[in-house]
C-alpha positions as CSV (number, residue, x, y, z in Angstrom):
1,G,83.8,110.3,141.3
2,N,83.4,109.5,137.6
3,T,84.8,106.0,137.9
4,E,82.1,105.1,140.4
5,I,79.4,106.3,138.1
6,V,80.8,104.4,135.1
7,S,81.2,101.3,137.3
8,I,77.5,101.5,138.1
9,L,76.7,102.0,134.4
10,I,78.8,99.0,133.4
11,K,77.2,96.8,136.1
12,D,73.7,98.0,135.1
13,M,74.6,97.1,131.5
14,Q,75.8,93.7,132.5
15,D,72.6,93.1,134.5
16,R,70.4,93.8,131.6
17,D,69.5,91.5,128.8
18,L,71.2,93.5,126.0
19,T,72.3,92.5,122.5
20,P,76.0,92.9,121.7
21,E,75.2,96.0,119.6
22,E,73.3,97.5,122.5
23,R,76.2,96.8,124.9
24,S,78.6,98.4,122.5
25,S,76.4,101.5,122.1
26,Y,76.1,101.8,125.8
27,L,79.8,101.9,126.3
28,R,80.6,104.1,123.2
29,G,78.9,107.2,124.6
30,S,80.7,106.8,127.9
31,L,84.1,106.3,126.3
32,R,83.6,109.2,123.9
33,I,82.8,111.6,126.9
34,A,85.7,110.2,128.9
35,V,88.2,110.7,126.0
36,I,87.0,114.2,125.3
37,N,87.2,115.1,129.0
38,G,90.6,113.5,129.4
39,S,89.4,111.1,132.1
40,N,92.2,108.6,132.1
41,E,90.8,106.4,134.9
42,V,87.3,106.2,133.2
43,V,88.9,105.3,129.9
44,E,90.9,102.6,131.6
45,L,87.8,101.2,133.3
46,I,85.8,101.1,130.1
47,L,88.7,99.5,128.2
48,Q,88.6,96.7,130.8
49,N,85.2,95.8,129.3
50,K,86.4,96.2,125.7
51,H,85.2,92.8,124.7
52,Q,81.8,94.5,124.6
53,L,83.0,97.5,122.7
54,E,84.1,98.2,119.1
55,I,87.3,100.1,119.7
56,N,87.7,101.2,116.0
57,I,84.3,102.8,115.7
58,N,84.3,105.9,113.5
59,D,81.5,108.2,114.8
60,K,80.4,111.7,113.8
61,F,82.1,114.4,115.8
62,G,81.7,118.1,115.5
63,S,78.8,120.1,114.0
64,G,78.1,121.8,110.8
65,N,79.1,120.9,107.3
66,I,82.8,122.0,107.7
67,T,83.8,120.6,111.0
68,S,81.6,117.5,111.2
69,S,83.5,114.4,110.3
70,T,84.0,110.9,111.6
71,Y,86.5,110.3,114.3
72,T,87.8,107.3,116.3
73,Y,88.5,107.5,120.0
74,T,92.2,107.7,119.2
75,M,91.6,110.6,116.9
76,I,89.7,112.5,119.6
77,A,92.5,111.9,122.1
78,C,95.0,113.3,119.5
79,L,92.9,116.3,118.8
80,Y,92.6,117.2,122.5
81,G,96.2,116.3,123.3
82,H,95.3,113.6,125.8
83,Y,98.5,111.7,125.4
84,E,97.9,109.3,128.3
85,I,94.6,108.3,126.8
86,C,96.2,108.0,123.4
87,H,98.8,105.7,125.0
88,L,96.1,103.6,126.6
89,L,94.3,103.2,123.3
90,L,97.5,102.4,121.4
91,Q,98.0,99.5,123.8
92,Q,94.8,97.8,122.6
93,P,95.8,94.9,120.3
94,D,92.8,95.3,118.0
95,L,93.2,99.0,117.5
96,D,93.5,100.1,113.8
97,T,95.8,103.2,113.9
98,N,95.3,104.0,110.2
99,I,91.6,104.6,110.1
100,T,90.8,108.0,108.5
101,T,88.3,110.8,108.9
102,D,86.0,111.8,106.1
103,F,88.9,114.1,105.1
104,Q,91.3,111.1,105.0
105,D,93.3,112.3,108.1
106,T,94.7,109.7,110.5
107,A,95.1,110.1,114.2
108,F,98.8,110.9,113.6
109,I,98.0,113.7,111.2
110,L,95.5,115.1,113.7
111,A,98.1,115.0,116.5
112,C,100.7,116.8,114.3
113,S,98.3,119.5,113.0
114,S,96.9,120.1,116.6
115,G,100.4,120.7,118.0
116,H,100.4,118.1,120.7
117,S,104.1,117.0,121.0
118,K,103.6,114.4,123.8
119,T,100.9,112.7,121.8
120,V,103.0,112.8,118.6
121,N,106.0,111.5,120.5
122,I,104.0,108.5,121.8
123,M,102.8,107.8,118.3
124,L,106.3,107.9,117.0
125,E,107.6,105.6,119.7
126,M,104.8,103.1,119.0
127,S,104.7,103.5,115.2
128,S,106.6,100.3,114.4
129,D,104.6,98.0,116.8
130,R,101.3,99.6,115.9
131,K,102.1,100.0,112.2
132,I,101.2,103.7,112.2
133,N,101.7,105.1,108.7
134,L,103.7,108.3,109.5
135,N,103.6,109.3,105.8
136,H,99.9,108.9,105.2
137,R,98.5,111.7,103.0
138,G,95.1,113.2,103.8
139,A,92.6,114.3,101.2
140,A,94.7,117.3,100.4
141,G,97.8,115.1,100.1
142,R,99.3,116.5,103.3
143,T,101.3,114.3,105.7
144,G,101.5,115.0,109.4
145,F,104.8,116.8,108.7
146,V,103.3,119.0,106.0
147,Q,100.3,119.7,108.2
148,A,102.5,120.7,111.1
149,C,104.5,123.0,108.8
150,Q,101.4,124.6,107.4
151,R,100.1,125.3,110.9
152,K,103.5,126.4,112.1
153,Q,103.6,123.9,114.9
154,E,107.2,124.4,115.8
155,Q,107.6,121.7,118.5
156,I,106.0,119.1,116.2
157,V,108.1,120.1,113.2
158,D,111.3,120.0,115.3
159,L,110.3,116.6,116.7
160,L,109.6,115.2,113.3
161,V,112.8,116.6,111.7
162,R,114.9,115.3,114.6
163,N,113.4,111.8,114.2
164,S,112.9,111.7,110.5
165,E,115.6,109.1,109.8
166,K,114.8,106.9,112.8
167,Y,111.1,106.7,111.8
168,N,111.5,107.1,108.0
169,I,109.5,110.3,107.9
170,D,109.4,111.8,104.4
171,L,110.4,115.5,104.9
172,N,110.1,116.1,101.1
173,A,106.5,115.0,100.8
174,K,104.3,117.4,98.7
175,D,100.6,117.9,98.9
176,I,98.2,117.9,95.9
177,A,99.1,121.6,95.3
178,G,102.7,120.6,95.0
179,K,103.8,122.2,98.3
180,S,106.1,120.6,100.8
181,G,106.5,121.5,104.5
182,H,109.4,123.8,103.4
183,D,107.0,125.7,101.0
184,Y,104.5,126.3,103.8
185,W,107.2,127.5,106.2
186,P,110.2,128.7,104.3
187,E,111.5,130.9,107.1
188,K,111.8,127.8,109.3
189,F,113.9,126.0,106.7
190,P,116.4,128.4,105.0
191,N,117.9,125.4,103.3
192,H,115.5,123.3,101.3
193,F,115.5,119.5,102.1
194,E,115.9,118.4,98.5
């Protein structure tokens, strides 16, 4: 299957006289496709060769002026809800979990706004070890919690509320428009947090 193909590509790469930049570029495309497709085994195989790969690369993803931004592999895994891949990536010691998109969103914010509860849960569990900023504010000033409320991601909102004290999640954070999660979803929260 795919792991055999990637094994051949990696062997071919190792047999060639490539610069470190060329080796990294060679693996980047394969890793990006594997993350997008949710190919856990292929991601694991490529990560075994991570010494030849920049794990924190922030490449263009999407098309057009509105959706095109820069994303890391972890961000892509969060967008697609590939929680096992997210977990594999979070185990990489040199991974920077707080890199942002052009819109200043982190992987955690993307997982919250996309509604992937297993991915959000893994990030919560690993937040202390990986120094994930759970209260980071994107360009519009929205945290993962505010984004989840704005998009009415009920499982995510419930997960964050339930774990807010344990992980020090600011449920009263307001975006640049002065709106909190409660303001975006008042029917979910009949009693305001403040």
